[in-house]
FITOR-869707 format. One record per residue (C-alpha): residue in one letter; x, y, z. Coordinates in steps of 0.1 Angstrom, whole numbers, plus 5000, padded with zeros to 4 digits. Example, Ala and Ser with C-alpha at 12.3 -4.5 7.8 and 13.67 -1.06 7.14 Angstrom:
BEGIN
A512349555078S513749895071
***
This chain:
BEGIN
X716220347424X712420407426X711220757420X709520757455X712820697472X714420967452X711721217461X712021107497X715821167498X715521507480X712621627501X714121507534X717521667526X716021997515X713722007545X716621947568X718622227553X715622457554X714922387591X718622447601X719322737578X715922917583X714222827615X717122737638X718323097637X715223177658X716722987687X720423007680X720523357665X720823547697X723223277709X725523347679X725023727682X725923747719X728823497719X731023627691X734123607714X733823227712X735023027682X732122917659X732922547662X732622557700X729122707697X728222457670X729522167692X727322267721X724222297699X725121967683X725221787716X721721917725X720421817691X721721457694X720221427729X716821557718X716521317689X717821017709X715521097738X712421147716X713120827697X713620637729X710520757748X708120767719X708720427704X710920547675X709020867669X711421167669X708621417664X707321397700X703821327686X703721637664X702621427634X699821227651X697321407629X699321377597X699721017586X702720897566X702220927528X704020787498X706321077488X705521237455X707321507435X705221787449X706121687485X709821747476X709022067458X707722237490X711022247508X712722347475X710522657474X711422717511X715222697503X714822957476X712923197499X715523137526X718323227504X716923577498X716423627536X712623577540X711723427574X709223187560X707522937583X708922587575X705822447592X703422607568X705522547536X706522187543X703522047562X701122207538X702121957512X701121667535X698221807556X694521827548X693022177546X691322107580X694722037597X696322327580X693622557594X694322427629X698022477624X697322837612X695122917642X697522777667X700322987651X698323307651X697523257688X701223187694X702123517676X699623717696X700523547729X704223587724X703823957715X701624027745X703923837770X707024007756X705524347758X704524307794X707824137804X710024407788X707824687802X708624547836X712224497828X712524857816X711624987850X714824827864X717424827837X718124977803X719424677783X721424887760X723125137783X723124967818X726224757816X726424427834X728624447864X732024277860X731424027888X728023927872X729223867837X730223497841X726823427857X725023577827X727123387802X726423057820X722723147823X722623217785X724222887776X721722707798X718722887785X719822837749X720122467755X716722457770X715222667742X717022457715X715622137730X712122277732X712222417697X713522087682X710521917699X708322127676X710222167644X711921827639X708421727626X709021937595X711921707586X710521377598X707321417579X709121267549X709920957570X707920667585X706420777619X708620517637X712120507624X715020247628X718220307648X720120337615X717820607602X718020787635X721820797631X721520927596X719221207608X721621307636X724621307613X722921507585X721521767609X724821807626X726621867594X724122137584X724322287619X728122327617X727722487583X725222747596X727422837625X730422867601X728223097580X727323297611X723623227607X723223327570X720923597558X718123527582X720523627611X720123987599X716623987614X718123917648X720924177645X718324437635X716524417669X717624617699X720324467721X720324117707X724124117708X724124157746X724323847767X721823957792X719224057766X719823727747X719323527779X716023687787X714723657751X715723287750X714123207783X710723377775X710723207740X711422867755X708622897781X706122997754X707122697732X707022467761X703422577769X702322517733X704122177732X702122057762X698822217750X698121977721X699921777694X699022007665X702122147649X702622527649X704822777633X707722867657X708723137633X705423327640X706023287678X709623417674X708623717653X705723797677X708123787706X710524027690X707624247680X706324277715X709824347729X710524627704X707124787712X707924777749X711324927744X709925207723X707225277749X709725317777X712625477759X711925837749X714825837724X713425527706X710225647689X707425417677X707925547641X711325357641X709625037653X706724987629X708824967597X710824677614X707624507626X705724557594X708624427573X708924097593X705124047593X704924107555X707523847549X705523597570X702423667550X704323597518X705323257532X701823187543X700323277509X702823037492X701822767517X698122807511X698822807473X700622477477X698022297497X695122417474X697122307443X697821967457X694221897470X692222057441X694522037411X697221767413X695521487432X692121507414X694021487381X696121197391X699521377391
***
């Protein structure tokens, strides 16, 4: 077996695990947190169906491209050992609970410095826009309901549960339209039907594992935020997140960090809750926000180190 094929298999498998174990909790984390009365395999089955639909739909309408055009600016490259090393680093950071951007860490090994700069700028804008929108939305919501103490009426509960399952499906589809590029970057830009089936099977196996593991360590970030275990709060979070991702999906085909958008959304929400709730002081919020932001900066620093090493050390020296 050629080394290139070995590197491709290793890199693809590690990237698939990283995307499911690290990034998918952004979209499915509130779904897990607020639906603990359901068996984990029913939740996993629902997510699995949406995943299969998204990949098949993307493959069918984009002539075999499951990335929805996210890799138009990043041509396919012969996989080298350093391409496979990037998701390995990501897996290591994921295991210690750091919400690193898969987009930065994985795509940095393939993208030029110019493209990486555009990815970074789009992600920073996404973080800021998500925080601003979340702050304004939850300021408005706080005038009408207290998400923690105002219980949903008994006759409204089923409607909120149905609404949350629908918004989660919409969010999961929109998110996959962005982040499946972080896996498919190891594959040709147009893949065969057999390879599509392999992708679906592998991702579903990993998806069932992460549901069985209740989201892993990254899920603690979701649990640490106010009210994420409540169905109503989870529904609102998922819907706002999906709309923001859909906007950026239509904006251009440059990849972006959905992790940054997600953390920005939770940041704006926490600030709004602290602003409106006299018992929830800002001094409790900033340590949470600062901790998440610091972890993202760590991931960004590692990503920049990878791309600079590849373009200025490894490639010039023929490695």
